Structure formats: C-alpha cells, structure tokens
N, C-alpha and C positions, 0 to 999 in steps of 0.2 A: 316500199311505203313505210314511213316512219310511224311511231306510236302516236305522235301528235296529229298526223294526217288521219290515222284511223279514228282517233277520238273525234276529230272534226267531222268526219264522214258519219260516224255513229250518232253524233248530236243532230244531224240533219235527217235521220230516219224517223218515220212515223212511230208513235208510241208502241204499236203492236209489233213493228219490226225491231224496235229496241228490246222489247221483252223476248222476242225470238232469239236475238243475238245473245242476250244475257243467259237464256236457257242453254243455248249452244255452248257458250264458254264454261258454264258450270258443269254441263255434262262432260265436256272434254277434260276438265280438271278432275272430276270424279273418276273418269275412266283411267286417268294416268296416275292418280294419287290415292292409294288405298286408305291411308289415314284420313284424308279429306272426305272420302266417300263414307267411311264409317261415322265420322263426326257429323256429317250432313244428315245421314240416316237417323242418328240419335236425335238430332234437333227436330227433324220432320216428324218423328214418331212421338215426341214429347206431348203428352196430353194435358199437362199442367199449365193453365193460362198464365200463371205467375212467371213462367219462364219464356213466354212469347214476347216477341219484339213488335212494337207498334210500327206503323208505316212512318211516323214522324221520327222514331228512333233509327229506323233503317235509313231514311234520307240523311239524317244528321251524321250517321256513322260512315256512310259510303259516298256522300256527295263531296266533291272537291273541285 
C-alpha cells in the first residue's frame, strides 16, 4: 500500500480513530527515536502557557 493510499484511508476514519492512529504513530516514533522521545517529554512537561501551542497553530503547522 502506498503512502497516498494510507493517507486516503486515514482521512476516511472517524475522528476518534484518527486520534488513535496519531497516538500510535507518535508512540512508535518515541519508541524508536530517543531524541524525539526526550524532546516530546520536555514539551509535555512544560508548565509555562507561553510555550503552549494552540489548536489553531497545530492545525496550521501540520495540515497539508
């Protein structure tokens, strides 16, 4: 299956299923990439709201 086919299939999933897929892919990347895991942990643990990303910023940054 090509990446385009996977994207097409993912776009047809229900929102909850898309979130589960996203969580699965992030967990896989974290398990395989120590640097990514450490950076992600720092971002999750950041308690300063000035450093938080809004949903709008997230959509703008990751939608293609």
